[in-house]
DSSP file (Angstrom, degrees, kcal/mol; ACC not computed):
  #  RESIDUE AA STRUCTURE BP1 BP2  ACC     N-H-->O    O-->H-N    N-H-->O    O-->H-N    TCO  KAPPA ALPHA  PHI   PSI    X-CA   Y-CA   Z-CA
    1    1 A M     >        0   0    0      0, 0.0     4,-2.5     0, 0.0     5,-0.2   0.000 360.0 360.0 360.0 -33.5   71.8  110.8   68.5
    2    2 A I  H  >  +     0   0    0     97,-1.0     4,-2.4     2,-0.2     5,-0.2   0.949 360.0  44.3 -62.9 -47.9   72.2  108.0   71.1
    3    3 A W  H  > S+     0   0    0      1,-0.2     4,-2.3     2,-0.2    -1,-0.2   0.867 113.7  51.2 -66.5 -35.4   68.5  107.1   70.9
    4    4 A S  H  > S+     0   0    0     75,-0.2     4,-2.5     2,-0.2     5,-0.2   0.913 110.1  49.0 -66.9 -41.9   68.5  107.3   67.2
    5    5 A A  H  X S+     0   0    0     -4,-2.5     4,-2.2     1,-0.2    -2,-0.2   0.912 112.7  47.7 -63.9 -42.3   71.5  105.0   66.9
    6    6 A L  H  X S+     0   0    0     -4,-2.4     4,-2.4     2,-0.2     5,-0.2   0.903 111.0  51.8 -65.0 -40.4   70.0  102.5   69.2
    7    7 A T  H  X S+     0   0    0     -4,-2.3     4,-2.1     1,-0.2    -2,-0.2   0.936 112.8  43.9 -61.4 -47.3   66.7  102.6   67.3
    8    8 A L  H  X S+     0   0    0     -4,-2.5     4,-2.2     2,-0.2    -1,-0.2   0.847 111.2  55.1 -68.6 -32.9   68.4  102.0   64.0
    9    9 A A  H  X S+     0   0    0     -4,-2.2     4,-1.1    -5,-0.2    -2,-0.2   0.928 111.3  43.9 -64.6 -43.7   70.6   99.3   65.5
   10   10 A I  H  < S+     0   0    0     -4,-2.4    -2,-0.2     1,-0.2    -1,-0.2   0.875 113.6  52.5 -67.5 -36.2   67.5   97.4   66.7
   11   11 A L  H  < S+     0   0    0     -4,-2.1     4,-0.2    -5,-0.2    -2,-0.2   0.869 116.7  37.1 -67.0 -37.7   65.8   98.0   63.4
   12   12 A T  H >X S+     0   0    0     -4,-2.2     4,-1.6     1,-0.2     3,-0.5   0.529  90.7  93.0 -95.3  -6.6   68.7   96.6   61.4
   13   13 A L  H 3X S+     0   0    0     -4,-1.1     4,-2.6     1,-0.2     5,-0.2   0.881  80.9  56.2 -57.0 -42.8   69.7   93.8   63.7
   14   14 A P  H 3> S+     0   0    0      0, 0.0     4,-2.5     0, 0.0    -1,-0.2   0.877 105.2  52.9 -59.9 -35.6   67.5   91.1   62.0
   15   15 A V  H <> S+     0   0    0     -3,-0.5     4,-2.1    -4,-0.2    -2,-0.2   0.927 112.7  43.7 -63.9 -44.0   69.2   91.7   58.7
   16   16 A V  H  X S+     0   0    0     -4,-1.6     4,-2.2     2,-0.2    -1,-0.2   0.900 114.0  50.6 -69.3 -40.4   72.6   91.2   60.2
   17   17 A I  H  X S+     0   0    0     -4,-2.6     4,-2.7     2,-0.2    -2,-0.2   0.932 111.7  46.8 -64.0 -46.0   71.6   88.2   62.2
   18   18 A V  H  X S+     0   0    0     -4,-2.5     4,-2.5    -5,-0.2     5,-0.2   0.917 113.4  47.9 -64.7 -43.0   70.0   86.4   59.2
   19   19 A S  H  X S+     0   0    0     -4,-2.1     4,-2.1    -5,-0.2    -1,-0.2   0.884 113.0  49.1 -66.4 -36.1   73.0   87.1   56.9
   20   20 A T  H  X S+     0   0    0     -4,-2.2     4,-2.5     2,-0.2     5,-0.2   0.922 111.3  49.3 -67.2 -43.9   75.4   85.9   59.6
   21   21 A E  H  X S+     0   0    0     -4,-2.7     4,-2.3     1,-0.2    -2,-0.2   0.918 113.1  46.6 -61.2 -43.2   73.3   82.7   60.2
   22   22 A E  H  X S+     0   0    0     -4,-2.5     4,-1.3     2,-0.2    -1,-0.2   0.880 111.7  51.5 -68.5 -36.4   73.2   82.0   56.5
   23   23 A G  H  < S+     0   0    0     -4,-2.1     4,-0.2    -5,-0.2    -1,-0.2   0.894 113.8  43.7 -65.5 -39.3   76.9   82.7   56.1
   24   24 A L  H >< S+     0   0    0     -4,-2.5     3,-1.0     1,-0.2    -2,-0.2   0.841 110.8  55.5 -73.4 -33.0   77.7   80.3   58.9
   25   25 A A  H 3< S+     0   0    0     -4,-2.3    -1,-0.2     1,-0.2    -2,-0.2   0.770  99.1  61.1 -71.8 -25.1   75.3   77.6   57.7
   26   26 A R  T 3< S+     0   0    0     -4,-1.3    -1,-0.2    -5,-0.1    -2,-0.2   0.555  80.3  98.8 -81.7  -4.8   76.9   77.5   54.3
   27   27 A I  S <  S-     0   0    0     -3,-1.0   133,-0.0    -4,-0.2    23,-0.0  -0.719  82.4-119.6 -81.9 123.1   80.2   76.3   55.7
   28   28 A P    >>  -     0   0    0      0, 0.0     4,-1.2     0, 0.0     3,-0.8  -0.322   8.1-134.4 -64.0 142.1   80.5   72.6   55.3
   29   29 A S  H 3> S+     0   0    0      1,-0.2     4,-2.9     2,-0.2     5,-0.2   0.772 103.4  68.5 -67.5 -23.7   80.9   70.7   58.6
   30   30 A A  H 3> S+     0   0    0      1,-0.2     4,-2.5     2,-0.2    -1,-0.2   0.852  96.8  53.0 -62.8 -33.7   83.6   68.6   57.0
   31   31 A V  H <> S+     0   0    0     -3,-0.8     4,-2.1     2,-0.2    -1,-0.2   0.926 111.2  45.5 -67.3 -43.7   85.8   71.8   56.9
   32   32 A R  H  X S+     0   0    0     -4,-1.2     4,-2.3     2,-0.2    -2,-0.2   0.942 115.6  46.1 -63.1 -47.1   85.3   72.3   60.6
   33   33 A H  H  X S+     0   0    0     -4,-2.9     4,-2.5     1,-0.2    -2,-0.2   0.870 110.7  54.0 -65.3 -36.1   85.9   68.6   61.4
   34   34 A G  H  X S+     0   0    0     -4,-2.5     4,-1.5    -5,-0.2    -1,-0.2   0.900 108.6  49.0 -63.7 -40.5   89.0   68.6   59.2
   35   35 A S  H  <>S+     0   0    0     -4,-2.1     5,-2.0     1,-0.2    -2,-0.2   0.921 113.6  45.9 -64.6 -43.9   90.4   71.6   61.0
   36   36 A L  H ><5S+     0   0    0     -4,-2.3     3,-1.4     1,-0.2    -2,-0.2   0.876 110.0  54.8 -66.8 -36.1   89.8   70.0   64.4
   37   37 A A  H 3<5S+     0   0    0     -4,-2.5    -1,-0.2     1,-0.3    -2,-0.2   0.803 101.8  58.1 -67.7 -28.2   91.2   66.7   63.1
   38   38 A L  T 3<5S-     0   0    0     -4,-1.5    -1,-0.3    -5,-0.2    -2,-0.2   0.423 128.7 -95.0 -82.7   2.7   94.4   68.4   62.1
   39   39 A G  T < 5S+     0   0    0     -3,-1.4    -3,-0.2     1,-0.3     2,-0.2   0.487  76.2 142.0 103.4   3.8   94.9   69.6   65.7
   40   40 A A      < -     0   0    0     -5,-2.0    -1,-0.3     1,-0.1     2,-0.1  -0.506  48.9-122.5 -76.1 147.0   93.4   73.1   65.7
   41   41 A T     >  -     0   0    0     -2,-0.2     4,-2.4     1,-0.1     5,-0.2  -0.310  28.3-103.2 -78.1 171.6   91.4   74.1   68.8
   42   42 A K  H  > S+     0   0    0      1,-0.2     4,-2.3     2,-0.2     5,-0.1   0.884 123.6  51.0 -64.0 -37.5   87.8   75.2   68.5
   43   43 A A  H  > S+     0   0    0      2,-0.2     4,-2.8     1,-0.2     5,-0.2   0.912 110.5  48.2 -66.9 -42.1   88.9   78.9   68.9
   44   44 A E  H  > S+     0   0    0      2,-0.2     4,-2.7     1,-0.2     5,-0.4   0.899 111.5  50.6 -64.7 -39.4   91.5   78.5   66.1
   45   45 A T  H  X>S+     0   0    0     -4,-2.4     5,-2.6     2,-0.2     4,-1.6   0.916 112.8  46.9 -62.6 -42.3   88.9   76.8   63.9
   46   46 A L  I  <>S+     0   0    0     -4,-2.3     5,-2.7     3,-0.2    -2,-0.2   0.953 120.0  36.7 -63.6 -50.3   86.5   79.6   64.5
   47   47 A W  I  <5S+     0   0    0     -4,-2.8    -2,-0.2     1,-0.2    -1,-0.2   0.815 127.6  32.4 -76.8 -31.8   88.9   82.5   63.9
   48   48 A R  I  <5S+     0   0    0     -4,-2.7    -3,-0.2    -5,-0.2    -1,-0.2   0.664 133.9  15.8-103.1 -17.9   91.0   81.0   61.1
   49   49 A I  I  X5S+     0   0    0     -4,-1.6     4,-1.5    -5,-0.4    -3,-0.2   0.741 123.9  40.5-118.8 -56.8   88.5   78.9   59.2
   50   50 A V  I  ><S+     0   0    0     -5,-2.6     4,-2.0     2,-0.2     5,-0.2   0.955 116.2  44.0 -69.9 -53.4   84.8   79.6   60.0
   51   51 A L  H  ><S+     0   0    0     -5,-2.7     4,-1.3    -6,-0.2    -1,-0.2   0.900 113.0  50.8 -64.6 -41.5   84.8   83.4   60.2
   52   52 A P  H  4 S+     0   0    0      0, 0.0    -1,-0.2     0, 0.0    -2,-0.2   0.897 113.2  46.8 -62.2 -35.9   86.9   84.0   57.1
   53   53 A M  H  < S+     0   0    0     -4,-1.5     4,-0.3     1,-0.2    -2,-0.2   0.842 117.8  42.1 -72.8 -31.6   84.6   81.8   55.1
   54   54 A A  H  X S+     0   0    0     -4,-2.0     4,-2.1     1,-0.2     3,-0.4   0.556  89.6  93.2 -89.3  -8.6   81.5   83.4   56.5
   55   55 A S  H  X S+     0   0    0     -4,-1.3     4,-2.9     1,-0.2     5,-0.3   0.820  77.5  57.9 -61.1 -34.9   82.9   87.0   56.2
   56   56 A P  H  > S+     0   0    0      0, 0.0     4,-2.2     0, 0.0    -1,-0.2   0.943 111.8  42.2 -60.4 -43.2   81.4   87.8   52.7
   57   57 A A  H  > S+     0   0    0     -3,-0.4     4,-2.3    -4,-0.3    -2,-0.2   0.897 115.9  49.2 -68.6 -39.2   77.9   87.1   53.9
   58   58 A I  H  X S+     0   0    0     -4,-2.1     4,-2.3     2,-0.2    -1,-0.2   0.933 113.4  45.7 -66.0 -45.4   78.4   88.9   57.2
   59   59 A M  H  X S+     0   0    0     -4,-2.9     4,-2.6     2,-0.2     5,-0.3   0.892 112.1  51.5 -66.2 -39.3   79.9   92.0   55.5
   60   60 A T  H  X S+     0   0    0     -4,-2.2     4,-2.5    -5,-0.3     5,-0.2   0.941 111.8  46.6 -62.7 -46.3   77.2   92.0   52.9
   61   61 A G  H  X S+     0   0    0     -4,-2.3     4,-1.9     1,-0.2    -2,-0.2   0.888 112.8  50.8 -61.7 -39.3   74.5   91.9   55.6
   62   62 A L  H  X S+     0   0    0     -4,-2.3     4,-1.8     2,-0.2    -2,-0.2   0.928 113.7  42.3 -65.8 -45.6   76.2   94.6   57.6
   63   63 A I  H  X S+     0   0    0     -4,-2.6     4,-2.4     2,-0.2    -2,-0.2   0.870 113.5  52.0 -73.8 -35.5   76.5   97.0   54.8
   64   64 A L  H  X S+     0   0    0     -4,-2.5     4,-2.3    -5,-0.3    -1,-0.2   0.863 108.6  52.4 -66.5 -33.7   73.1   96.3   53.4
   65   65 A A  H  X S+     0   0    0     -4,-1.9     4,-2.5    -5,-0.2    -2,-0.2   0.891 109.2  49.4 -66.1 -38.6   71.7   97.0   56.9
   66   66 A I  H  X S+     0   0    0     -4,-1.8     4,-1.9     2,-0.2    -2,-0.2   0.907 110.8  50.0 -65.5 -40.9   73.6  100.3   57.0
   67   67 A A  H  X S+     0   0    0     -4,-2.4     4,-0.9     2,-0.2    -2,-0.2   0.894 111.3  48.9 -64.3 -38.9   72.1  101.2   53.6
   68   68 A R  H >X S+     0   0    0     -4,-2.3     3,-0.7     1,-0.2     4,-0.7   0.920 110.0  51.2 -65.0 -42.8   68.7  100.3   54.8
   69   69 A A  H >< S+     0   0    0     -4,-2.5     3,-0.7     1,-0.2    -1,-0.2   0.834 102.3  61.2 -64.2 -31.6   69.2  102.4   57.9
   70   70 A A  H 3< S+     0   0    0     -4,-1.9    -1,-0.2     1,-0.2    37,-0.2   0.807 107.5  44.8 -65.0 -28.0   70.3  105.4   55.7
   71   71 A G  H << S+     0   0    0     -4,-0.9     2,-0.3    -3,-0.7    -1,-0.2   0.544  87.4 107.6 -93.1  -7.2   66.9  105.4   54.1
   72   72 A E    <<  +     0   0    0     -3,-0.7    35,-0.2    -4,-0.7   -64,-0.0  -0.550  30.7 156.7 -76.0 131.3   64.8  105.0   57.3
   73   73 A V     >  +     0   0    0     -2,-0.3     4,-2.1    34,-0.1     3,-0.2   0.719  57.8  64.8-118.3 -46.5   63.0  108.2   58.2
   74   74 A A  H  > S+     0   0    0      1,-0.2     4,-1.1     2,-0.2     3,-0.1   0.882 103.7  46.3 -56.3 -47.7   60.0  107.4   60.4
   75   75 A P  H  > S+     0   0    0      0, 0.0     4,-1.2     0, 0.0     3,-0.3   0.891 113.5  50.6 -63.2 -35.1   61.8  106.0   63.4
   76   76 A L  H  >>S+     0   0    0     -3,-0.2     5,-2.8     1,-0.2     4,-2.1   0.821 102.4  59.9 -72.4 -29.3   64.3  108.9   63.3
   77   77 A M  H  <5S+     0   0    0     -4,-2.1    -1,-0.2     1,-0.2    -3,-0.1   0.828 107.9  47.4 -65.3 -29.1   61.4  111.4   63.2
   78   78 A L  H  <5S+     0   0    0     -4,-1.1    -1,-0.2    -3,-0.3    -2,-0.2   0.805 122.0  30.2 -80.4 -30.0   60.2  110.0   66.5
   79   79 A V  H  <5S-     0   0    0     -4,-1.2   -75,-0.2   -76,-0.0    -2,-0.2   0.543 132.6 -24.4-114.8  -6.5   63.5  109.9   68.4
   80   80 A G  T  <5S+     0   0    0     -4,-2.1    23,-1.1     1,-0.2    -3,-0.2   0.530  81.8 116.8-176.1 -20.8   65.8  112.7   67.2
   81   81 A A  B   < -a  103   0A   0     -5,-2.8     2,-0.3    -8,-0.2    23,-0.2  -0.460  40.6-171.0 -72.8 140.0   65.6  114.3   63.8
   82   82 A V        -     0   0    0     21,-2.3    23,-0.3    -2,-0.2     3,-0.2  -0.836  33.8-119.8-126.7 164.3   64.7  118.0   63.8
   83   83 A K  S    S+     0   0    0     -2,-0.3     2,-0.4     1,-0.3    -1,-0.1   0.881 101.8  16.7 -70.2 -39.2   63.8  120.5   61.2
   84   84 A L        -     0   0    0     19,-0.1    -1,-0.3    20,-0.0     3,-0.1  -0.973  60.8-170.1-140.9 121.7   66.8  122.7   61.9
   85   85 A A        -     0   0    0     -2,-0.4    19,-0.1    -3,-0.2    16,-0.0  -0.922   5.4-167.2-110.6 104.8   69.9  121.8   63.8
   86   86 A P  S    S+     0   0    0      0, 0.0     2,-0.4     0, 0.0    -1,-0.1   0.782  75.8  37.7 -66.8 -25.5   71.9  125.0   64.5
   87   87 A T  S    S-     0   0    0     15,-0.1    15,-0.1    -3,-0.1     4,-0.1  -0.971  83.2-126.7-126.8 143.8   75.0  123.0   65.5
   88   88 A L        -     0   0    0     -2,-0.4    10,-0.1     2,-0.2    15,-0.1  -0.506  19.9-123.1 -82.2 153.5   76.3  119.8   64.1
   89   89 A P  S    S+     0   0    0      0, 0.0     9,-3.5     0, 0.0     2,-0.5   0.728 101.8  61.1 -66.1 -19.4   77.1  116.8   66.3
   90   90 A L  B    S+B   97   0B   0      7,-0.2     2,-0.2     9,-0.1     7,-0.2  -0.940  70.9 134.3-112.4 121.4   80.7  116.9   65.0
   91   91 A D        -     0   0    0      5,-2.0    -4,-0.0    -2,-0.5     0, 0.0  -0.828  64.7 -88.2-149.9-171.5   82.7  120.1   65.6
   92   92 A G  S    S+     0   0    0     -2,-0.2     2,-0.4     2,-0.1     5,-0.1   0.409  90.0  97.5 -89.2   1.3   86.1  121.3   66.8
   93   93 A N  S >  S-     0   0    0      3,-0.1     3,-3.4     1,-0.1    -2,-0.3  -0.743  85.9 -70.7 -94.5 138.5   85.4  121.4   70.5
   94   94 A F  T 3  S+     0   0    0     -2,-0.4    -2,-0.1     1,-0.4    -1,-0.1  -0.400 124.8  31.3 -59.8 134.1   86.4  118.5   72.8
   95   95 A P  T 3  S-     0   0    0      0, 0.0     2,-1.5     0, 0.0    -1,-0.4  -0.852  89.5-153.7 -90.3  21.1   85.1  115.7   72.7
   96   96 A Y  S <  S+     0   0    0     -3,-3.4    -5,-2.0    -6,-0.0     2,-0.5  -0.016  76.5  64.6  71.2 -31.2   84.6  116.5   69.0
   97   97 A F  B     -B   90   0B   0     -2,-1.5     2,-0.8    -7,-0.2    -7,-0.2  -0.946  67.8-166.8-125.8 110.2   81.5  114.2   68.7
   98   98 A H    >   -     0   0    0     -9,-3.5     3,-1.1    -2,-0.5    -2,-0.0  -0.827   8.0-177.3-103.4 102.8   78.6  115.3   70.7
   99   99 A V  T 3  S+     0   0    0     -2,-0.8   -97,-1.0     1,-0.2    -1,-0.1   0.604  76.5  67.2 -77.0 -10.8   76.0  112.5   70.9
  100  100 A E  T 3  S+     0   0    0    -99,-0.2    -1,-0.2   -11,-0.1     2,-0.1   0.571  82.2  97.2 -86.0  -8.0   73.5  114.6   72.9
  101  101 A R  S <  S-     0   0    0     -3,-1.1     2,-0.1     1,-0.1   -13,-0.0  -0.419  76.3-113.6 -82.1 156.1   72.8  117.0   70.1
  102  102 A K        -     0   0    0     -2,-0.1     2,-0.3   -15,-0.1   -21,-0.1  -0.367  34.0-160.4 -78.7 166.1   69.9  116.9   67.6
  103  103 A F  B     -a   81   0A   0    -23,-1.1   -21,-2.3    -2,-0.1     2,-0.3  -0.931  14.7-119.8-144.9 165.3   70.5  116.2   64.0
  104  104 A M        -     0   0    0     -2,-0.3     2,-0.4   -23,-0.2   -21,-0.1  -0.755  21.2-152.9-105.1 156.8   68.9  116.6   60.6
  105  105 A H     >  -     0   0    0    -23,-0.3     4,-2.4    -2,-0.3     5,-0.2  -0.987  18.7-132.9-132.0 141.0   68.0  113.7   58.2
  106  106 A L  H  > S+     0   0    0     -2,-0.4     4,-2.2     1,-0.2     5,-0.1   0.891 107.6  51.2 -61.5 -40.4   67.8  113.8   54.4
  107  107 A G  H  > S+     0   0    0    -37,-0.2     4,-2.0     1,-0.2    -1,-0.2   0.905 111.6  46.8 -64.0 -41.2   64.5  111.9   54.4
  108  108 A F  H  > S+     0   0    0      1,-0.2     4,-2.9     2,-0.2    -1,-0.2   0.870 109.9  54.7 -67.1 -35.6   62.9  114.3   56.9
  109  109 A H  H  X S+     0   0    0     -4,-2.4     4,-2.8     2,-0.2     5,-0.3   0.897 106.7  51.1 -63.6 -40.6   64.3  117.2   54.9
  110  110 A I  H  X S+     0   0    0     -4,-2.2     4,-2.5     2,-0.2     5,-0.3   0.934 113.2  45.5 -61.0 -46.6   62.5  115.9   51.8
  111  111 A F  H  X>S+     0   0    0     -4,-2.0     4,-2.4     2,-0.2     5,-0.6   0.933 115.1  47.2 -61.6 -46.8   59.2  115.6   53.7
  112  112 A D  H  X5S+     0   0    0     -4,-2.9     4,-1.6     1,-0.2     5,-0.3   0.937 118.9  37.5 -64.6 -48.4   59.6  119.0   55.3
  113  113 A V  H  X5S+     0   0    0     -4,-2.8     4,-0.6    -5,-0.2    -1,-0.2   0.893 120.9  46.2 -71.8 -39.2   60.5  120.9   52.1
  114  114 A G  H  <5S+     0   0    0     -4,-2.5    -2,-0.2    -5,-0.3    -1,-0.2   0.845 128.9  18.6 -74.1 -34.2   58.2  119.0   49.9
  115  115 A F  H  <5S+     0   0    0     -4,-2.4    -3,-0.2    -5,-0.3    -2,-0.2   0.629 126.1  45.1-115.3 -17.1   55.0  119.0   52.0
  116  116 A Q  H  <<S+     0   0    0     -4,-1.6    -3,-0.2    -5,-0.6    -2,-0.1   0.473  83.4 108.5-106.9  -4.3   55.4  121.8   54.6
  117  117 A S     <  -     0   0    0     -4,-0.6     3,-0.2    -5,-0.3    -4,-0.0  -0.515  64.3-141.7 -76.3 139.4   56.7  124.5   52.3
  118  118 A P  S    S+     0   0    0      0, 0.0     2,-0.6     0, 0.0    -1,-0.1   0.821  98.6  45.0 -68.7 -29.5   54.3  127.4   51.5
  119  119 A N     >  +     0   0    0      1,-0.2     4,-1.3     2,-0.1     3,-0.1  -0.836  67.6 176.7-117.4  93.1   55.6  127.6   48.0
  120  120 A V  H  > S+     0   0    0     -2,-0.6     4,-1.0    -3,-0.2    -1,-0.2   0.868  78.0  55.6 -66.1 -38.3   55.8  124.0   46.7
  121  121 A E  H  4 S+     0   0    0      1,-0.2     3,-0.3     2,-0.2    -1,-0.2   0.880 108.5  47.5 -64.6 -38.1   56.8  125.0   43.1
  122  122 A A  H  4 S+     0   0    0      1,-0.2     4,-0.3    -3,-0.1    -1,-0.2   0.801 113.6  48.8 -72.5 -27.9   59.8  127.0   44.4
  123  123 A A  H  X S+     0   0    0     -4,-1.3     4,-2.0     1,-0.2     3,-0.4   0.597  86.1  90.5 -86.8 -11.5   60.9  124.1   46.7
  124  124 A R  H  X S+     0   0    0     -4,-1.0     4,-2.4    -3,-0.3     5,-0.2   0.880  83.9  51.1 -57.7 -44.5   60.6  121.4   44.0
  125  125 A P  H  > S+     0   0    0      0, 0.0     4,-2.4     0, 0.0    -1,-0.2   0.885 110.6  50.3 -61.4 -35.8   64.3  121.7   42.8
  126  126 A L  H  > S+     0   0    0     -3,-0.4     4,-2.4    -4,-0.3    -2,-0.2   0.883 109.7  50.4 -68.1 -37.5   65.5  121.4   46.4
  127  127 A V  H  X S+     0   0    0     -4,-2.0     4,-2.5     2,-0.2     5,-0.2   0.918 111.8  48.2 -64.6 -43.3   63.3  118.3   46.9
  128  128 A Y  H  X S+     0   0    0     -4,-2.4     4,-2.5     2,-0.2    -2,-0.2   0.918 112.8  47.8 -63.3 -43.3   64.7  116.7   43.7
  129  129 A A  H  X S+     0   0    0     -4,-2.4     4,-2.2     2,-0.2    -2,-0.2   0.913 113.6  46.6 -65.5 -42.6   68.3  117.5   44.7
  130  130 A T  H  X S+     0   0    0     -4,-2.4     4,-2.4     2,-0.2    -1,-0.2   0.902 113.0  49.6 -67.0 -40.4   67.9  116.1   48.2
  131  131 A S  H  X S+     0   0    0     -4,-2.5     4,-2.6     2,-0.2     5,-0.2   0.911 110.5  50.6 -63.3 -42.3   66.1  113.0   46.9
  132  132 A F  H  X S+     0   0    0     -4,-2.5     4,-2.4     1,-0.2    -2,-0.2   0.907 110.5  49.4 -61.9 -41.8   68.9  112.5   44.4
  133  133 A L  H  X S+     0   0    0     -4,-2.2     4,-2.2     2,-0.2    -2,-0.2   0.918 111.9  47.9 -63.7 -43.7   71.5  112.8   47.2
  134  134 A L  H  X S+     0   0    0     -4,-2.4     4,-2.1     2,-0.2    -2,-0.2   0.924 113.7  46.4 -64.7 -44.4   69.7  110.3   49.4
  135  135 A V  H  X S+     0   0    0     -4,-2.6     4,-2.8     1,-0.2     5,-0.2   0.885 111.1  53.4 -65.0 -38.0   69.3  107.8   46.6
  136  136 A T  H  X S+     0   0    0     -4,-2.4     4,-2.4    -5,-0.2    -2,-0.2   0.905 108.6  49.1 -63.3 -41.9   73.0  108.3   45.6
  137  137 A V  H  X S+     0   0    0     -4,-2.2     4,-2.2     2,-0.2    -2,-0.2   0.924 113.8  46.1 -62.6 -44.6   74.1  107.5   49.2
  138  138 A I  H  X S+     0   0    0     -4,-2.1     4,-2.2     2,-0.2    -2,-0.2   0.911 113.6  47.7 -67.9 -42.3   72.0  104.4   49.4
  139  139 A V  H  X S+     0   0    0     -4,-2.8     4,-2.7     2,-0.2     5,-0.2   0.900 111.0  53.0 -64.4 -39.7   73.2  103.1   45.9
  140  140 A G  H  X S+     0   0    0     -4,-2.4     4,-2.1    -5,-0.2    -2,-0.2   0.907 109.4  48.0 -61.5 -42.1   76.8  103.9   46.9
  141  141 A L  H  X S+     0   0    0     -4,-2.2     4,-2.1     2,-0.2    -1,-0.2   0.895 112.2  49.4 -65.7 -39.3   76.4  101.8   50.1
  142  142 A N  H  X S+     0   0    0     -4,-2.2     4,-2.2     2,-0.2    -2,-0.2   0.907 110.9  49.1 -66.8 -40.7   74.8   98.9   48.1
  143  143 A L  H  X S+     0   0    0     -4,-2.7     4,-2.4     1,-0.2    -1,-0.2   0.872 109.7  53.0 -65.4 -35.6   77.6   99.0   45.5
  144  144 A T  H  X S+     0   0    0     -4,-2.1     4,-2.6    -5,-0.2     5,-0.2   0.914 107.9  51.1 -62.6 -42.5   80.1   99.0   48.3
  145  145 A A  H  X S+     0   0    0     -4,-2.1     4,-2.4     1,-0.2    -2,-0.2   0.911 110.8  48.1 -61.0 -42.9   78.4   95.9   49.8
  146  146 A I  H  X S+     0   0    0     -4,-2.2     4,-2.5     2,-0.2    -2,-0.2   0.920 113.1  46.9 -65.4 -43.5   78.5   94.1   46.4
  147  147 A S  H  X S+     0   0    0     -4,-2.4     4,-2.3     2,-0.2    -2,-0.2   0.900 113.5  47.9 -68.1 -39.2   82.2   94.9   45.9
  148  148 A I  H  X S+     0   0    0     -4,-2.6     4,-2.8     2,-0.2     5,-0.3   0.926 112.4  49.8 -65.1 -43.7   83.2   93.9   49.4
  149  149 A R  H  X S+     0   0    0     -4,-2.4     4,-2.5    -5,-0.2    -2,-0.2   0.931 112.7  46.4 -60.6 -45.8   81.3   90.6   49.1
  150  150 A N  H  X S+     0   0    0     -4,-2.5     4,-2.2     2,-0.2    -1,-0.2   0.892 112.8  50.2 -64.9 -39.2   82.9   89.8   45.7
  151  151 A H  H  X S+     0   0    0     -4,-2.3     4,-2.3     2,-0.2    -2,-0.2   0.937 114.4  43.2 -64.0 -46.6   86.4   90.7   47.0
  152  152 A L  H  X S+     0   0    0     -4,-2.8     4,-2.2     1,-0.2    -2,-0.2   0.866 111.2  55.4 -68.7 -34.5   86.0   88.5   50.1
  153  153 A R  H  < S+     0   0    0     -4,-2.5    -1,-0.2    -5,-0.3    -2,-0.2   0.916 112.0  43.2 -63.9 -42.0   84.4   85.7   48.1
  154  154 A E  H >< S+     0   0    0     -4,-2.2     3,-0.9     1,-0.2     4,-0.3   0.883 112.2  54.2 -68.8 -37.6   87.4   85.6   45.8
  155  155 A K  H 3< S+     0   0    0     -4,-2.3     3,-0.3     1,-0.2    -2,-0.2   0.883 118.5  33.1 -64.8 -38.3   89.8   85.9   48.6
  156  156 A Y  T >X S+     0   0    0     -4,-2.2     4,-0.8     1,-0.2     3,-0.5   0.137  84.2 108.5-106.5  19.6   88.4   82.9   50.5
  157  157 A R  H X> S+     0   0    0     -3,-0.9     4,-0.9     1,-0.2     3,-0.7   0.856  74.6  60.3 -63.6 -34.5   87.4   80.8   47.4
  158  158 A A  H 34 S+     0   0    0     -4,-0.3     3,-0.3    -3,-0.3    -1,-0.2   0.823 100.2  55.6 -63.7 -31.1   90.2   78.4   48.1
  159  159 A L  H <4 S+     0   0    0     -3,-0.5    -1,-0.2     1,-0.2    -2,-0.2   0.785 100.4  59.6 -72.0 -26.0   88.7   77.6   51.5
  160  160 A D  H <<        0   0    0     -4,-0.8    -1,-0.2    -3,-0.7    -2,-0.2   0.795 360.0 360.0 -72.4 -27.4   85.4   76.6   49.9
  161  161 A N     <        0   0    0     -4,-0.9    -1,-0.2    -3,-0.3    -2,-0.2   0.485 360.0 360.0 -83.6 360.0   86.9   73.9   47.7
């Protein structure tokens, strides 16, 4: 799980970086200079003016990167996804989250059941159900991104004017 998490983090990093850069670039320099002119320090300007105004873009990029990572299969097949994981990474034994364990992935499950099954016709409903679940998770993450972005955009609309 550690290598898979690192792989997906590196894979999604450009999405988060670009959205953060665009969110920071859309903040007018007059707002920054106005904050500094009113006596705020650079750190106060960053934490109280710049980051709240850029947060809709940053959050949207972050959640869209998570949604993209949820659909990625090929990198995970190389570093950690298995056909059958007899134990889950999360259980009731201390430390409760075991990052050294293998895991299953919905995309790999679709590939395995759809193309490796001896009876393709019998496996077809399971492939459809798994595909529907994966698409539902990705659509849910994208809708979450849109709602968070809209909420933050409304919350900080007064700062834009």
